[in-house]
N, C-alpha and C positions, 0 to 999 in steps of 0.2 A: 505492500498500500503504499502510496504518496504520500509526503507531508507535508504543511508548513514548516517553516524554520527558520534558522539561523544559526551562525556560528559565532562565538565568542570568544578572544583569542586570550587567555589570562598569565600571569606565573604563576599560581598556586592553582593545580587542578583539582585537588581532590576539595579544599577548601571553598571554593566555587562551585563545586558538585556539591557536595553540603548544606549550600545556602542557598542553593534553588531548589533544593529537593524538598526542603522544612520551609520556606518560604513560597513559594510559588506550588508546590506538590505536584511537586515533575519525580517519578521513578524513571532509574540507569536502567536503561535498554541490554546496554553494552559499554564496556570501559577497557581503555588500555592504559598504559603508563604514563601517556603525554595527553590522553582524550577520554573523553567521555559522551555518551551518545544518552539525554535525558528526554522524558517524551508525556507525553500527555494527551489521547486522544487522537487526532488530528493536527498536531506541533507538536517539534522537534527540537532542544537545545542541543548543537554541537559546543561542548567546552573543548577547547582547545590551548595546550599550553603552547606559550610563544616560545620561539628557540633561547635556548640558555644564553649566548652570545648575542643576544636585540635585549632578553629579561634583565640581565646584568649589567644595563646602560639607564635602567631606573628603578626607584627606589614606589613602594607604598607605604601610606602611612597608615597612624593608627590615630584616629576617625579618618578614613578615608577622604581623597581630597578629591571631589568630582568631575568627573571629565564630561565638563555640563559641554561641552563645541564639539560631540561626538556625533554624527548625523544619524544616527539612530538610535532610538529607546525601544528597549523589549518592553513589551505589556502582559501580563499576568493576569486571569480573573482570580478572586482571593474569595472566601465566604467569610471574611471577616479584616476589615483594615486593623485592627484592634489588636489582633491575633499576628499578620502578620509586621507590625511593625515590631511587639516584643518579642517575636522570634529573628525578625531583621537585626535588631539589637545585639540579642544573646549570642549571634553569632559572627560578628564586627561587622554589619553595617545599619544602615538605619533608614526609614520614614520619613517625609518631612513630618513635621508634630500636626495633630486633630486641625487647626484652623487653620492649615495650610492644605486642606483639602477640599476640591470641590463636587460638585454633578454636573453630571454629562450622560443625558437623558435619566434612563433609570440605574442607574452608575454611580456609585461614592466612588469616586479620581484621587489618589495619592501616587507621586513620583517618589522616589527611592535611592538610596544607592546600595553598590553590594560591597563587600568588603575592597576590592581593588579599585575602588572607584568609576564603575561601569555603573551609566542614571538607568532606572529600569520603571515602570509603573503598574501600579497593583488597579483593579478593578473590582469592585465588591457589589454586586445588586441592592437595589436597595427596593423595601415593598411601601 
């Protein structure tokens, strides 16, 4: 089955894989030492290690510095933004505070950042 998807290049494959498993509810479908395929339904995220000679040229910080200049923002459905916020914080990332959430049709929306600074968005259906 073909799926919609994205590839995310990271320094620490294991850490970022764990982050998106927990925050976005993705499941590992296949993994190797320098990559992992995560998916749910018709979507697949490949977390791919940055080659060591390139990864050595920059540092990641804690808290992560947002890479807001990126041309793409990943979007994940979640059941509850507050739970996603707590999970992200526990795993070294963060979601914006509740006062920076907004409504988009029938969804509550919030941006966040993973432990390496990659910006993403979560959306929860509101009733």
